N, C-alpha and C positions, 0 to 999 in steps of 0.2 A: 657673483650672478655667472649661471652657467654660460659657456661659450655656446656658439652655433655649433660646434661640432658634437659637443656633448648633447644638445639638444636632439640633434640630428639621431644620434644613438639612442635617445629616449624613444623618439617616435617609431624607428624601427623595432625597438624592444616589444613595445606596446601594441604594435601592429602584430609581431609573431606571437603575442599573446591573445589578442582577440581571436587570431587564426585558430587557436588552440581551443579557446572557449566556444568558438563557434561550431566548432566539428564535435565538441563534447555536447553542445545543446542539440544539434540534429542527431547525434546519435540516441540520447536520451528520449527524444521526442520520437523517435522510430520504437525504441523500446517500450515507450509510455503509452503508445498507441496500442501495442501487441498486449501489452498489461492490462490495460484499460478494457481490451475486448475479451481476455480471458477471465477478467473480473466480474463483468457483465454477465458471461455467458455462466459463470458458476454461481451468480446469485441465484438464478431461476431453480439450479439444482439444489441449493442449499436452503431454499424457501421451500421446496418439494420435500427435503430430508426434515425439515422442521415441523411441517404438515402431518410427516407420517409419525414423528415423535410425539407431536402432539395426541394424535389418535391413541398411539401405543400407550403412552404413558397415561391417559387418561381411561384407559381398560385395564392397566395394570397396577396391582399395588406395589407400594415402594419395596416391600421386603421380597418382591418377587426377583429380582435382580439387583447386584450391588451396585450397578452405576445410578439406580434410580434411588438409592438410600442417601438421605440427609444424616447428618449427625453433627455434633457439637465441633466446631471448627479450632482444633489446636494446631494444626499444620497445613501449610498450602505449598502447592507446586506452582511456580509463575514462569509462564513462558512469556518471553519479550523478544520481540522483532525489531532489528535495527538493520544499519546497513553495514557492509563490509568496508566501505569507502566514504570517505567525506566529499566535499564540494556539492553538497545537496541542500543547501540553505540551512532552514531551521528543523529538517525533519527530524535529526538526531537529537537535538536540544527539547523537542516535543515530547520525545520517548523518555528522555533523561528526567523532564520536570512530572511527567505520569509515573514513572517508577519510583521517585522519592516521595510524591503524594502517595502510592499505593504502601509502601514502607511505612509511611507515618500514620495510615489508618490502619496498620496491622502491625503495631510494634509489639502487642502482647502475645502474637504469635508467632510459630517457627516457620519462616519461608525459606524453600530451596528452589533454586532459579535453574532454568534451561535458556541458554543466550543463542539467540540465532543471529549471527552478524557480530563481527570483530567490534563494533562499536559498542553494542550491549554488553559485550563480555568485559569490554575495558572499563564501562561504567559501572558494573556490577563489581568488579575487583577494587575500585576506587572508593566503593560503598561499603566495601569488606562484608558483601553477602557471599553465601555459601551456593557455590555453581555446582550443579551435579553434571551437567551436560553442556557441551558448546558445540555448536554448529557454525563453521565459517566457510568462505565461499560459496554460499548457497545459490543455486541456479536461479538465472532471472526468470525461467520458465519452468519450474518446479513439476516432477511427476509425483504420482502416489508413492513410488518407492522412496522419495525422500523425505515423505512426510510420515511416513510409517516408523522409523525409529524415535521421532518425537511423539507421536500419539501413544506409542508402546511404553514410554515412559510414564507419560500421565495415567493412562489405563490401568497398567500393571500397578502403579504406586497406589492410586485409587480403591482397586479390588483388594489390594492386600492391608488396607488400613494404614499405609504408611502416609499417605496424604487424605486429609479431609475435604479438601477442595482443589480443584485444580482452574487456574485462570489464565488466561492469553493476553497479553498487552501488546497492541499494536496500532498503527495508523489506519484509519479508516479512510477510504477514499471517497470524496463527495464532488469534488470537481478540479480541474486543472490546478486552479488557483486557491482551493481550500481543501485541508486534510486535517483530521481530526484523531488524536489519541485516545483510544478508548481501554478499558479494561474488561472484558468479557469472561464470565463465569462458564467454564467447560462441562465441569464435572462438580457436585452430582447433577444429572439432567432433571429438568424440572418442567411440568405441565405450564405453570404461570409463567416461567421467562418465555418457552415457547409460543405461549398465545400472545404474550407482548410483543414478540419479534414479530410474528405474523399478522397481528391483526390490521396493519396497514399495507400489508403487502399481498397477501392471499386473499381468497374467498374465507367466508367463514362457515361455509357448508362442508363439515369434514367427512371423509368418505368411512365407510363402514368395512372393518378388516376382520376377517376370520383367520385364526392362527391354524396352521397345517404345516407338520403334523405336530407341533406341540408348541403352546405358548413360550415356554422357557429355550427349546432350540430356537424359534424365532428371535428373541431377544438378544440370544447370547451371538447371535450373527449380526442382526443390524443395529443395536446400540452402539458397539464399537465403530463400525463404521459410518454410524451418524456422528460420533465424537470426532473421527477422523476427519469427516466433510468440512466441520466447523473450523478445525484447525487449517486446512488446506486453503479455504474460503478466506480466511484473515491472514493468511501470508500472501495469497493473491492482492488482497486488499493492501497491504504494506508494501508490497513490490510496485503497484502502481500508484502509490503514494508518494515513495521514492524517487521512482523516475519522473514525476511530475515536478516535484520539488527541485530535483536536480536539471531539469529542462529550464525551469523559471531561474534558478540561480545562474546556469551559464548565459541565459539570455539578457541577466540583468549585467553581468560581468562585461558581456560582449558591448552592449550599449554604455555603459562606463567608459570603456574602454576607446571607444568612437568618441565620446564628450571629450575624454583627456588627448586623445590624438588630433582633434579640433583645436583645444586649448595650446598645445604644444606649437602646431603649426602656425596658428596665430602669432605667438610669441616668436617663433623662430623668423617669420616674414617680418614681422615688427624690427627685430633686431638688424636682420640684413638691410632693411630700409635706413635704417639708422647707420648702420656702417657704411651704406652708399653714400647718404648724405654727408657724414663726416669726410669720407673720402673726396668727393666733389668739392667739399668747403676748403680742403687741404690744397688741391689743384688750384682751385681759384685763388687763394691766398698766395700760392707759391709764384703764381702767374703775374699777379699783380705786383710783387715786391720785384720780379727781375725787370718788369716795366718802369 
């Protein structure tokens, strides 16, 4: 049985741990609020981008631009977004399950991977997958310049027929308590997918566009930007999900530490009381023997 001194040390150690988890919870909460704000703001832009894609794709023949062309899928570029660090609950395990499921669904196809976050790189290496690029220490608040190298790999690979499909696997932010891993097809761009994504979020009255100076010039500029926008938005969703998961994990750790401190304190007080009672009994017995 542990001595009172050992229990005091354990109480002190758990209190120090609770201070750390509480601080990490507060940091994650701050980052989560900012990430949520960025995600919500980007959704409006992403929806408008998809609305534009719907109109452009509806008026354009699939053969008019490489990013609109569908072909038999033999090779896939999959972008997977995870965290660089742990201590974020089941966030990374959800991505692992989705990644394994995606590999199983496409076992007859060649898959190359772009790993965003050290955890996804570690997962893919353990699964013996082909990684063509890895991005670690990704900024919590990314800029367009951080996204450009990723989108370039996907767009260039698709346009040169190196990949027949480009997919991004990320965790969609639903609420602070719920995040959902999804696999979203980025390329080829599709009117059908754009319509499915838009039907519940934007109005169904599409605007009429006139191409100026030329349809090809407009598509060459707009379509890569739209693809980059979808990657940017997916990464923002993943960051918001990560910080939400980390905040809840640290909150649960802090709560558990508090309960453990209460239990240890109760045990410590009980042991002290038993020790004092025993000492009093010994003094009384000694006094009685002298008399």
